[in-house]
C-alpha positions as CSV (number, residue, x, y, z in Angstrom):
1,M,177.9,92.5,85.6
2,K,178.1,93.1,89.2
3,E,174.9,95.1,89.7
4,R,172.3,93.9,92.1
5,I,169.0,93.0,90.5
6,F,165.7,92.3,92.3
7,V,162.9,90.5,90.6
8,S,159.7,90.9,92.8
9,R,158.2,87.5,91.8
10,R,159.3,84.5,89.9
11,I,159.1,84.7,86.1
12,P,159.5,82.0,83.4
13,D,163.1,80.4,83.9
14,P,164.4,81.6,80.4
15,G,164.3,85.1,81.6
16,L,165.8,84.3,85.0
17,D,168.6,82.2,83.4
18,L,169.3,85.3,81.1
19,L,169.5,87.5,84.2
20,R,171.9,85.1,86.0
21,E,174.3,84.9,82.9
22,N,174.5,88.5,83.1
23,F,174.3,89.7,86.7
24,S,176.2,88.1,89.7
25,G,173.8,89.9,92.1
26,L,170.5,88.5,91.3
27,E,167.7,88.1,93.9
28,V,164.2,86.7,93.3
29,F,161.5,87.1,95.8
30,P,161.1,83.5,96.9
31,E,157.4,83.1,97.6
32,D,154.6,82.6,94.9
33,R,152.5,85.7,95.9
34,P,152.8,89.4,95.3
35,V,155.6,91.0,97.4
36,S,154.3,93.2,100.3
37,R,154.8,96.7,100.5
38,E,157.4,96.2,103.4
39,E,159.3,93.6,101.6
40,L,159.5,95.8,98.4
41,L,160.8,98.7,100.2
42,A,163.5,96.8,101.9
43,A,164.5,95.0,98.7
44,V,164.9,98.2,96.5
45,H,167.0,100.0,99.1
46,Q,169.7,97.5,98.4
47,C,169.4,97.0,94.5
48,D,170.6,98.7,91.3
49,G,167.9,97.4,89.0
50,L,164.3,96.3,89.4
51,L,162.2,93.8,87.6
52,C,158.7,94.3,88.8
53,L,155.1,93.2,88.0
54,L,151.9,95.2,87.2
55,T,150.8,94.2,90.8
56,D,153.6,96.1,92.4
57,T,153.1,99.8,93.0
58,I,156.1,101.8,92.3
59,D,155.3,105.3,93.6
60,R,157.4,108.1,95.1
61,E,157.9,106.3,98.4
62,V,159.4,103.3,96.6
63,L,161.5,105.4,94.4
64,Q,162.9,107.3,97.3
65,A,163.8,104.1,99.0
66,A,165.4,103.0,95.8
67,A,168.3,105.4,96.0
68,G,170.6,103.3,93.8
69,I,168.3,102.2,91.2
70,K,169.1,102.9,87.6
71,I,166.5,101.1,85.7
72,I,163.0,99.5,86.3
73,A,161.9,96.7,83.9
74,N,158.1,96.4,84.2
75,Y,156.9,92.8,83.4
76,A,153.8,94.1,81.6
77,V,152.7,96.2,78.5
78,G,151.2,98.9,80.8
79,Y,153.0,100.8,83.4
80,N,150.3,102.6,85.2
81,N,151.7,100.9,88.3
82,I,154.9,103.1,88.0
83,D,155.1,106.8,88.8
84,V,157.0,107.5,85.5
85,A,157.2,111.1,86.0
86,E,158.9,110.7,89.4
87,A,161.2,108.1,88.0
88,T,162.3,110.3,85.2
89,R,162.8,113.2,87.5
90,R,165.3,110.8,89.4
91,K,167.0,109.8,86.1
92,I,165.5,106.3,86.4
93,M,164.9,104.5,83.1
94,V,161.5,102.6,83.0
95,T,160.8,99.8,80.5
96,N,157.9,97.8,79.6
97,T,157.2,94.5,77.3
98,P,155.0,95.6,74.4
99,G,153.9,93.4,71.4
100,V,154.8,90.0,72.8
101,L,151.3,89.2,74.3
102,T,149.2,90.6,71.5
103,D,148.0,87.3,70.1
104,A,147.6,85.8,73.5
105,T,145.5,88.6,74.7
106,A,143.4,88.8,71.4
107,D,142.8,85.1,71.5
108,F,141.7,85.3,75.1
109,T,139.4,88.1,74.4
110,W,137.7,85.9,71.7
111,A,137.4,83.2,74.3
112,L,135.6,85.5,76.7
113,I,133.4,86.6,73.8
114,F,132.3,83.2,73.2
115,A,131.9,82.4,76.9
116,A,129.8,85.3,77.3
117,V,127.6,85.2,74.2
118,R,127.1,81.4,74.2
119,R,126.8,81.1,78.1
120,V,129.7,78.6,78.2
121,S,130.5,79.3,81.8
122,E,126.8,79.0,82.9
123,G,126.5,75.8,80.9
124,E,129.5,74.2,82.6
125,R,128.3,75.1,86.1
126,F,124.8,73.9,85.1
127,T,126.3,70.5,83.9
128,R,128.8,70.0,86.9
129,A,125.8,70.7,89.2
130,G,124.1,67.6,87.9
131,R,121.2,69.6,86.3
132,F,121.5,68.5,82.7
133,N,118.9,65.9,82.1
134,G,118.8,66.0,78.3
135,W,118.7,68.2,75.3
136,G,116.0,70.8,75.3
137,P,115.0,73.4,72.7
138,L,115.1,76.4,75.2
139,L,118.0,75.1,77.3
140,L,120.6,78.0,77.9
141,L,119.9,79.9,74.7
142,G,122.7,82.5,73.9
143,G,123.2,84.7,71.0
144,E,124.9,84.5,67.6
145,I,128.2,85.9,66.9
146,A,128.6,85.8,63.0
147,G,127.4,88.8,61.2
148,R,127.0,90.9,64.5
149,T,128.4,94.3,65.3
150,L,131.6,94.5,67.2
151,G,132.6,97.7,68.9
152,I,136.4,97.9,69.7
153,M,137.5,100.7,72.1
154,G,141.2,101.1,71.5
155,A,142.6,100.4,68.2
156,G,146.3,99.6,69.2
157,R,148.2,96.2,68.6
158,I,145.6,94.2,70.6
159,G,142.4,95.9,69.3
160,F,143.8,95.4,65.7
161,A,144.5,91.7,66.4
162,V,140.8,91.4,67.8
163,A,139.5,93.0,64.6
164,K,141.5,90.5,62.5
165,R,140.0,87.7,64.1
166,A,136.4,89.1,63.8
167,A,136.8,89.4,60.1
168,G,136.4,85.6,60.1
169,F,133.0,85.9,61.5
170,R,131.7,88.5,58.8
171,M,131.2,91.0,61.6
172,K,130.6,94.6,61.2
173,I,133.6,96.4,63.0
174,L,133.2,99.8,64.7
175,Y,136.1,101.3,66.5
176,Y,136.8,104.3,68.8
177,D,140.2,105.7,69.7
178,R,142.1,109.0,70.2
179,T,143.4,108.7,66.7
180,R,142.1,107.0,63.6
181,N,143.8,103.8,62.4
182,Q,143.9,103.7,58.7
183,E,145.1,100.2,58.4
184,L,142.4,99.0,60.5
185,E,140.0,100.8,58.2
186,Q,141.6,99.6,55.0
187,N,142.0,95.9,56.1
188,F,138.7,95.2,57.7
189,N,136.4,97.9,56.6
190,A,136.3,99.1,60.0
191,E,134.2,102.3,60.8
192,Y,135.6,105.1,63.1
193,V,132.8,106.4,65.1
194,P,132.4,108.4,68.3
195,M,132.3,106.6,71.5
196,A,128.6,107.2,72.2
197,E,127.8,105.9,68.7
198,L,130.0,102.8,69.3
199,L,128.2,102.0,72.4
200,T,124.7,102.4,71.0
201,R,125.3,100.5,67.7
202,S,127.4,97.5,69.0
203,D,126.2,94.1,70.0
204,I,129.6,93.2,71.6
205,V,131.8,96.1,73.1
206,T,135.5,95.0,73.8
207,L,138.0,97.3,75.7
208,H,141.6,97.6,74.8
209,V,142.6,101.1,76.2
210,P,145.4,101.9,78.5
211,L,144.6,103.0,81.8
212,T,145.1,106.9,82.1
213,A,143.5,109.7,84.0
214,Q,141.1,110.0,80.9
215,T,140.1,106.3,80.7
216,R,139.5,105.8,84.5
217,H,135.8,104.8,84.6
218,L,135.7,105.4,80.9
219,L,132.4,103.2,81.1
220,G,130.1,104.3,84.1
221,E,126.4,104.3,84.6
222,S,125.6,106.8,81.9
223,E,127.8,104.9,79.2
224,L,126.3,101.5,80.0
225,K,122.9,102.9,79.6
226,M,123.8,103.7,76.1
227,M,124.4,100.2,75.2
228,K,121.6,97.7,73.9
229,N,119.9,95.6,76.4
230,S,121.0,92.6,74.3
231,A,124.7,93.7,74.2
232,Y,127.7,92.2,75.8
233,L,130.7,94.0,77.5
234,I,134.2,92.4,77.4
235,N,137.3,93.7,79.2
236,T,140.8,92.5,78.9
237,S,142.3,96.0,79.4
238,R,142.4,97.4,82.8
239,G,140.0,97.0,85.7
240,L,139.5,100.8,86.4
241,V,138.3,101.5,83.0
242,V,134.9,100.0,84.0
243,D,132.9,101.1,87.1
244,E,132.2,97.6,88.5
245,K,129.4,98.8,90.8
246,A,127.6,100.4,87.8
247,L,128.3,97.3,85.7
248,A,126.8,95.0,88.3
249,V,123.5,97.1,88.6
250,A,123.1,97.0,84.8
251,L,123.6,93.3,84.6
252,R,121.1,92.6,87.5
253,R,118.5,95.0,85.9
254,G,118.8,93.4,82.5
255,E,120.3,96.5,80.9
256,L,123.0,94.4,79.4
257,A,122.7,90.7,78.2
258,G,126.1,89.8,79.7
259,A,129.8,90.8,80.5
260,A,133.1,89.1,80.7
261,L,136.0,90.4,82.8
262,D,139.5,89.5,83.1
263,V,140.6,92.4,85.0
264,Y,139.1,94.3,88.1
265,E,139.1,97.6,89.9
266,N,140.7,96.5,93.1
267,E,142.5,93.2,92.1
268,P,142.4,90.6,93.4
269,E,139.0,91.6,95.1
270,I,136.1,91.6,92.9
271,E,132.9,93.7,93.2
272,A,130.5,91.6,95.4
273,G,127.7,92.4,93.2
274,L,129.2,90.7,90.3
275,L,130.0,87.4,92.0
276,D,126.3,86.4,92.4
277,L,125.4,87.0,88.8
278,E,125.0,84.1,86.2
279,N,125.4,86.5,83.2
280,V,129.1,87.6,84.0
281,V,132.2,85.6,83.1
282,L,135.0,86.2,85.6
283,T,138.6,85.1,84.9
284,P,141.7,85.8,87.1
285,H,143.7,88.3,84.9
286,T,145.0,85.4,82.5
287,A,144.5,87.0,79.2
288,S,148.3,86.7,78.5
289,A,148.8,83.4,80.3
290,T,150.4,81.3,77.6
291,H,153.8,79.5,78.1
292,E,154.9,81.4,75.0
293,S,153.8,84.9,75.7
294,R,155.0,84.8,79.2
295,T,158.3,83.6,78.3
296,R,158.6,86.4,75.7
297,M,157.8,88.8,78.3
298,A,160.5,87.5,80.6
299,L,163.1,87.7,78.0
300,M,162.1,91.1,77.0
301,A,162.2,92.4,80.6
302,A,165.6,90.9,81.3
303,G,166.9,92.1,77.9
304,N,165.8,95.7,78.9
305,L,167.7,95.5,82.2
306,I,170.9,94.1,80.3
307,A,170.9,96.9,77.7
308,G,170.4,99.5,80.4
309,F,173.4,98.4,82.4
310,K,175.6,97.9,79.3
311,G,175.2,101.6,78.6
312,E,172.7,101.0,75.8
313,R,169.3,102.3,75.2
314,P,166.8,99.8,76.3
315,P,164.7,98.6,73.4
316,N,161.4,99.2,75.2
317,L,162.1,102.6,77.1
318,V,159.0,104.4,77.9
319,N,160.7,107.6,79.2
320,P,163.4,108.3,76.7
321,E,163.8,111.8,77.9
322,V,165.6,110.5,80.9
323,L,168.7,109.8,78.5
324,E,168.8,113.5,77.5
């Protein structure tokens, strides 16, 4: 196919190879950094299809510049970086990459749970600093995980996978979502509760909700105060779901035992109040960072573009009304 495709940052080679096999006009942004606003505007002006990242803001200005674009393939499950309503108005298909990173993200959520509750990051910093002088009965005491209460906010694919892993630790599972998940309840004896009850009863709260107008700062000062002083907060969803300033205050005051974050309100910037705290684990948005999941994402995004330009319905179309 002769369509011109712009890829805003290098993705795993299998995805690029698939695009090269199908499109003669493929351009990949050559630098290993987020494409700048100016560079993105210049690139979309000349292309028919766009493969972009969650870090790329595809708003009305970009869509206006992209007069010839027919389809946008977002290399992510979420697509809050794209003005889908405006894209739909302009008859531009928007696709995402759901399902392929579920296990990777659920595994990483559990890595963060252990890191926070068992103070793994603190322990490594302590050891690397040469402060370890032998075993001690009170050294870096953390909490236990088996048999505790896990609160899952967002009972979609990833929330379900997190619950599945929790069952192996004999945990009591609470969950909150807009709708009940009967499968979650039947398989893991999970209890559906209001958000306030989940926050007050859980020993560990883990977030797996999409970013919407309703979930922006879903956990702010008042919600954090509902949590136990001994509780931990884990976020691998979207940074804006949590008020970072409020979280930093709660952690500093001992209103929470700890937290672990993989996503941030203003990535790549992190709330300064969090950086100085020992009781928070901070990772660089790597929950889906496995060779397998990132390759599957690349192949799925490429497949969405190929289907769209073949006149087929892309497998992961998020605005199907554009075809009506």
